[in-house]
Structure formats: C-alpha cells, structure tokens
N, CA, C and O atoms as CSV, one atom per row, in Angstrom:
chain,resi,resn,atom,element,x,y,z
A,1,MET,N,N,35.497,-77.928,-74.260
A,1,MET,CA,C,36.910,-77.861,-74.511
A,1,MET,C,C,37.459,-76.498,-74.097
A,1,MET,O,O,38.598,-76.385,-73.643
A,2,GLY,N,N,36.634,-75.467,-74.261
A,2,GLY,CA,C,37.062,-74.125,-73.896
A,2,GLY,C,C,37.321,-73.994,-72.411
A,2,GLY,O,O,38.216,-73.260,-71.991
A,3,MET,N,N,36.536,-74.707,-71.611
A,3,MET,CA,C,36.729,-74.626,-70.162
A,3,MET,C,C,38.055,-75.265,-69.756
A,3,MET,O,O,38.692,-74.824,-68.799
A,4,GLY,N,N,38.463,-76.282,-70.465
A,4,GLY,CA,C,39.752,-76.905,-70.188
A,4,GLY,C,C,40.906,-75.964,-70.479
A,4,GLY,O,O,41.862,-75.887,-69.708
A,5,PHE,N,N,40.815,-75.244,-71.600
A,5,PHE,CA,C,41.847,-74.265,-71.926
A,5,PHE,C,C,41.825,-73.100,-70.935
A,5,PHE,O,O,42.868,-72.549,-70.581
A,6,GLU,N,N,40.620,-72.737,-70.495
A,6,GLU,CA,C,40.497,-71.685,-69.494
A,6,GLU,C,C,41.226,-72.093,-68.206
A,6,GLU,O,O,41.978,-71.304,-67.634
A,7,LEU,N,N,40.996,-73.318,-67.763
A,7,LEU,CA,C,41.650,-73.803,-66.550
A,7,LEU,C,C,43.168,-73.899,-66.743
A,7,LEU,O,O,43.935,-73.554,-65.844
A,8,LEU,N,N,43.589,-74.361,-67.900
A,8,LEU,CA,C,45.025,-74.445,-68.191
A,8,LEU,C,C,45.673,-73.067,-68.134
A,8,LEU,O,O,46.743,-72.908,-67.546
A,9,GLY,N,N,45.042,-72.086,-68.730
A,9,GLY,CA,C,45.573,-70.727,-68.704
A,9,GLY,C,C,45.642,-70.165,-67.291
A,9,GLY,O,O,46.615,-69.510,-66.919
A,10,LEU,N,N,44.608,-70.426,-66.515
A,10,LEU,CA,C,44.606,-69.964,-65.129
A,10,LEU,C,C,45.710,-70.624,-64.313
A,10,LEU,O,O,46.370,-69.971,-63.504
A,11,MET,N,N,45.904,-71.919,-64.529
A,11,MET,CA,C,46.945,-72.633,-63.789
A,11,MET,C,C,48.343,-72.126,-64.169
A,11,MET,O,O,49.203,-71.953,-63.306
A,12,LEU,N,N,48.556,-71.895,-65.454
A,12,LEU,CA,C,49.858,-71.364,-65.879
A,12,LEU,C,C,50.086,-69.966,-65.310
A,12,LEU,O,O,51.192,-69.632,-64.884
A,13,GLY,N,N,49.031,-69.154,-65.309
A,13,GLY,CA,C,49.137,-67.826,-64.715
A,13,GLY,C,C,49.433,-67.899,-63.226
A,13,GLY,O,O,50.262,-67.144,-62.717
A,14,ALA,N,N,48.754,-68.811,-62.521
A,14,ALA,CA,C,48.997,-68.983,-61.089
A,14,ALA,C,C,50.423,-69.453,-60.841
A,14,ALA,O,O,51.049,-69.048,-59.861
A,15,LEU,N,N,50.933,-70.294,-61.711
A,15,LEU,CA,C,52.307,-70.780,-61.569
A,15,LEU,C,C,53.310,-69.642,-61.701
A,15,LEU,O,O,54.208,-69.503,-60.870
A,16,PHE,N,N,53.161,-68.828,-62.743
A,16,PHE,CA,C,54.106,-67.735,-62.969
A,16,PHE,C,C,54.001,-66.661,-61.888
A,16,PHE,O,O,55.018,-66.171,-61.397
A,17,VAL,N,N,52.773,-66.294,-61.516
A,17,VAL,CA,C,52.600,-65.284,-60.464
A,17,VAL,C,C,53.105,-65.829,-59.134
A,17,VAL,O,O,53.767,-65.117,-58.379
A,18,GLY,N,N,52.794,-67.096,-58.847
A,18,GLY,CA,C,53.257,-67.710,-57.610
A,18,GLY,C,C,54.773,-67.770,-57.527
A,18,GLY,O,O,55.349,-67.543,-56.463
A,19,GLN,N,N,55.419,-68.074,-58.638
A,19,GLN,CA,C,56.890,-68.094,-58.649
A,19,GLN,C,C,57.464,-66.704,-58.399
A,19,GLN,O,O,58.466,-66.559,-57.699
A,20,ALA,N,N,56.828,-65.682,-58.973
A,20,ALA,CA,C,57.294,-64.316,-58.752
A,20,ALA,C,C,57.115,-63.919,-57.284
A,20,ALA,O,O,57.988,-63.275,-56.702
A,21,VAL,N,N,55.998,-64.299,-56.697
A,21,VAL,CA,C,55.754,-63.997,-55.282
A,21,VAL,C,C,56.753,-64.754,-54.409
A,21,VAL,O,O,57.291,-64.196,-53.452
A,22,ASP,N,N,56.999,-66.014,-54.733
A,22,ASP,CA,C,57.982,-66.801,-53.988
A,22,ASP,C,C,59.365,-66.149,-54.027
A,22,ASP,O,O,60.060,-66.062,-53.015
A,23,LYS,N,N,59.738,-65.699,-55.210
A,23,LYS,CA,C,61.060,-65.091,-55.368
A,23,LYS,C,C,61.142,-63.765,-54.595
A,23,LYS,O,O,62.158,-63.467,-53.968
A,24,HIS,N,N,60.070,-62.982,-54.649
A,24,HIS,CA,C,60.068,-61.675,-53.994
A,24,HIS,C,C,60.092,-61.796,-52.469
A,24,HIS,O,O,60.849,-61.088,-51.805
A,25,PHE,N,N,59.278,-62.680,-51.917
A,25,PHE,CA,C,59.159,-62.793,-50.466
A,25,PHE,C,C,60.043,-63.890,-49.864
A,25,PHE,O,O,60.167,-63.980,-48.642
A,26,GLY,N,N,60.646,-64.707,-50.694
A,26,GLY,CA,C,61.506,-65.773,-50.203
A,26,GLY,C,C,60.735,-66.961,-49.649
A,26,GLY,O,O,61.253,-67.712,-48.823
A,27,TRP,N,N,59.502,-67.131,-50.101
A,27,TRP,CA,C,58.701,-68.287,-49.686
A,27,TRP,C,C,59.152,-69.467,-50.535
A,27,TRP,O,O,59.396,-69.302,-51.730
A,28,ASN,N,N,59.265,-70.608,-49.969
A,28,ASN,CA,C,59.760,-71.777,-50.706
A,28,ASN,C,C,58.616,-72.587,-51.293
A,28,ASN,O,O,58.345,-73.701,-50.843
A,29,GLY,N,N,57.952,-72.041,-52.282
A,29,GLY,CA,C,56.879,-72.748,-52.951
A,29,GLY,C,C,55.495,-72.463,-52.404
A,29,GLY,O,O,54.502,-72.938,-52.955
A,30,TYR,N,N,55.413,-71.691,-51.325
A,30,TYR,CA,C,54.106,-71.415,-50.731
A,30,TYR,C,C,53.265,-70.473,-51.592
A,30,TYR,O,O,52.038,-70.568,-51.604
A,31,GLY,N,N,53.915,-69.581,-52.299
A,31,GLY,CA,C,53.189,-68.672,-53.184
A,31,GLY,C,C,52.503,-69.420,-54.316
A,31,GLY,O,O,51.348,-69.144,-54.640
A,32,VAL,N,N,53.214,-70.365,-54.914
A,32,VAL,CA,C,52.629,-71.169,-55.992
A,32,VAL,C,C,51.452,-71.977,-55.452
A,32,VAL,O,O,50.393,-72.026,-56.077
A,33,ALA,N,N,51.635,-72.606,-54.299
A,33,ALA,CA,C,50.566,-73.402,-53.703
A,33,ALA,C,C,49.351,-72.532,-53.392
A,33,ALA,O,O,48.215,-72.932,-53.647
A,34,LEU,N,N,49.591,-71.356,-52.848
A,34,LEU,CA,C,48.499,-70.448,-52.512
A,34,LEU,C,C,47.726,-70.032,-53.757
A,34,LEU,O,O,46.497,-70.086,-53.778
A,35,PHE,N,N,48.443,-69.622,-54.783
A,35,PHE,CA,C,47.770,-69.167,-56.000
A,35,PHE,C,C,47.039,-70.309,-56.710
A,35,PHE,O,O,45.964,-70.088,-57.266
A,36,VAL,N,N,47.584,-71.499,-56.704
A,36,VAL,CA,C,46.917,-72.635,-57.333
A,36,VAL,C,C,45.613,-72.956,-56.587
A,36,VAL,O,O,44.588,-73.218,-57.216
A,37,VAL,N,N,45.654,-72.936,-55.261
A,37,VAL,CA,C,44.441,-73.206,-54.478
A,37,VAL,C,C,43.395,-72.126,-54.723
A,37,VAL,O,O,42.215,-72.436,-54.888
A,38,VAL,N,N,43.809,-70.866,-54.750
A,38,VAL,CA,C,42.863,-69.768,-54.993
A,38,VAL,C,C,42.248,-69.886,-56.390
A,38,VAL,O,O,41.042,-69.711,-56.559
A,39,VAL,N,N,43.079,-70.181,-57.380
A,39,VAL,CA,C,42.582,-70.302,-58.760
A,39,VAL,C,C,41.627,-71.488,-58.888
A,39,VAL,O,O,40.578,-71.365,-59.519
A,40,MET,N,N,41.972,-72.622,-58.304
A,40,MET,CA,C,41.094,-73.794,-58.387
A,40,MET,C,C,39.761,-73.539,-57.686
A,40,MET,O,O,38.707,-73.919,-58.195
A,41,THR,N,N,39.808,-72.897,-56.523
A,41,THR,CA,C,38.579,-72.603,-55.794
A,41,THR,C,C,37.690,-71.651,-56.585
A,41,THR,O,O,36.485,-71.874,-56.699
A,42,SER,N,N,38.272,-70.608,-57.122
A,42,SER,CA,C,37.476,-69.650,-57.883
A,42,SER,C,C,36.955,-70.256,-59.182
A,42,SER,O,O,35.846,-69.935,-59.609
A,43,TRP,N,N,37.740,-71.127,-59.818
A,43,TRP,CA,C,37.283,-71.756,-61.053
A,43,TRP,C,C,36.138,-72.729,-60.773
A,43,TRP,O,O,35.195,-72.820,-61.558
A,44,MET,N,N,36.218,-73.451,-59.663
A,44,MET,CA,C,35.126,-74.373,-59.304
A,44,MET,C,C,33.849,-73.590,-59.000
A,44,MET,O,O,32.761,-74.020,-59.384
A,45,TYR,N,N,33.964,-72.455,-58.320
A,45,TYR,CA,C,32.806,-71.606,-58.061
A,45,TYR,C,C,32.212,-71.122,-59.386
A,45,TYR,O,O,30.995,-71.139,-59.570
A,46,HIS,N,N,33.068,-70.695,-60.293
A,46,HIS,CA,C,32.635,-70.249,-61.617
A,46,HIS,C,C,31.905,-71.386,-62.350
A,46,HIS,O,O,30.879,-71.152,-62.990
A,47,LEU,N,N,32.425,-72.591,-62.260
A,47,LEU,CA,C,31.803,-73.753,-62.899
A,47,LEU,C,C,30.423,-74.027,-62.313
A,47,LEU,O,O,29.483,-74.305,-63.057
A,48,ILE,N,N,30.290,-73.954,-61.004
A,48,ILE,CA,C,28.994,-74.194,-60.357
A,48,ILE,C,C,27.978,-73.147,-60.784
A,48,ILE,O,O,26.822,-73.482,-61.042
A,49,VAL,N,N,28.387,-71.883,-60.865
A,49,VAL,CA,C,27.478,-70.821,-61.308
A,49,VAL,C,C,27.015,-71.084,-62.737
A,49,VAL,O,O,25.830,-70.943,-63.040
A,50,LEU,N,N,27.934,-71.461,-63.607
A,50,LEU,CA,C,27.559,-71.751,-64.994
A,50,LEU,C,C,26.622,-72.950,-65.092
A,50,LEU,O,O,25.680,-72.935,-65.884
A,51,LEU,N,N,26.870,-73.982,-64.302
A,51,LEU,CA,C,26.000,-75.157,-64.330
A,51,LEU,C,C,24.604,-74.832,-63.819
A,51,LEU,O,O,23.621,-75.347,-64.351
A,52,LYS,N,N,24.499,-73.986,-62.798
A,52,LYS,CA,C,23.179,-73.582,-62.295
A,52,LYS,C,C,22.418,-72.804,-63.357
A,52,LYS,O,O,21.220,-73.015,-63.543
A,53,GLN,N,N,23.106,-71.905,-64.057
A,53,GLN,CA,C,22.460,-71.152,-65.132
A,53,GLN,C,C,21.997,-72.090,-66.242
A,53,GLN,O,O,20.900,-71.924,-66.774
A,54,PHE,N,N,22.806,-73.053,-66.587
A,54,PHE,CA,C,22.456,-74.009,-67.630
A,54,PHE,C,C,21.240,-74.830,-67.217
A,54,PHE,O,O,20.330,-75.046,-68.017
A,55,MET,N,N,21.229,-75.287,-65.965
A,55,MET,CA,C,20.103,-76.104,-65.488
A,55,MET,C,C,18.815,-75.292,-65.452
A,55,MET,O,O,17.742,-75.831,-65.724
A,56,THR,N,N,18.900,-74.013,-65.121
A,56,THR,CA,C,17.718,-73.149,-65.118
A,56,THR,C,C,17.179,-73.000,-66.533
A,56,THR,O,O,15.966,-73.049,-66.735
A,57,LYS,N,N,18.051,-72.822,-67.507
A,57,LYS,CA,C,17.605,-72.703,-68.898
A,57,LYS,C,C,16.965,-73.996,-69.381
A,57,LYS,O,O,15.964,-73.960,-70.096
A,58,VAL,N,N,17.529,-75.136,-68.999
A,58,VAL,CA,C,16.969,-76.427,-69.409
A,58,VAL,C,C,15.604,-76.619,-68.780
A,58,VAL,O,O,14.680,-77.081,-69.448
A,59,ASP,N,N,15.455,-76.273,-67.503
A,59,ASP,CA,C,14.162,-76.410,-66.822
A,59,ASP,C,C,13.125,-75.505,-67.457
A,59,ASP,O,O,11.982,-75.923,-67.646
A,60,ASP,N,N,13.495,-74.261,-67.796
A,60,ASP,CA,C,12.566,-73.342,-68.441
A,60,ASP,C,C,12.135,-73.868,-69.808
A,60,ASP,O,O,10.969,-73.748,-70.184
A,61,ARG,N,N,13.066,-74.443,-70.539
A,61,ARG,CA,C,12.754,-74.984,-71.858
A,61,ARG,C,C,11.812,-76.181,-71.743
A,61,ARG,O,O,10.897,-76.332,-72.553
A,62,ASP,N,N,12.032,-77.031,-70.739
A,62,ASP,CA,C,11.183,-78.206,-70.559
A,62,ASP,C,C,9.764,-77.833,-70.157
A,62,ASP,O,O,8.824,-78.543,-70.514
A,63,GLU,N,N,9.582,-76.737,-69.423
A,63,GLU,CA,C,8.252,-76.311,-68.997
A,63,GLU,C,C,7.430,-75.778,-70.153
A,63,GLU,O,O,6.201,-75.831,-70.108
A,64,LYS,N,N,8.077,-75.268,-71.183
A,64,LYS,CA,C,7.357,-74.698,-72.325
A,64,LYS,C,C,6.726,-75.780,-73.184
A,64,LYS,O,O,5.764,-75.514,-73.905
A,65,TYR,N,N,7.257,-77.003,-73.118
A,65,TYR,CA,C,6.732,-78.070,-73.977
A,65,TYR,C,C,5.787,-78.935,-73.253
A,65,TYR,O,O,5.252,-79.883,-73.828
C-alpha cells in the first residue's frame, strides 16, 4: 500500500512541477507529459531494484533450509 501512495505523491509532484514548467516556458502541456514519463520510468526502475533485492533474500532464505 505504501508503494501506491509513493507513486501517487510522485505523480502529484510531477503534475505541479510540470505545470510550473509549462507556465514558465510556454509549453502547452509538454512539461507535465515530460515529468510524468520521467517519474514513471524512475519509479518502475526503483520497483525492479526492490523486487530483485526481495528475490535475492527469498533465495538466500530457501537455501538455508
């Protein structure tokens, strides 16, 4: 559940920062799109790293028994 809130917070942050960038540079929604794509890509990478760590711990635990 925490990961869902983490993603929600990141998306809201990307929305607000993207809107500020759009307003500053006069981009018509491209800033929001850019920040959302960057946030989603980085969050997916973060998720994969966490899953690999989890799988390594599970494999180590299974070898001990």
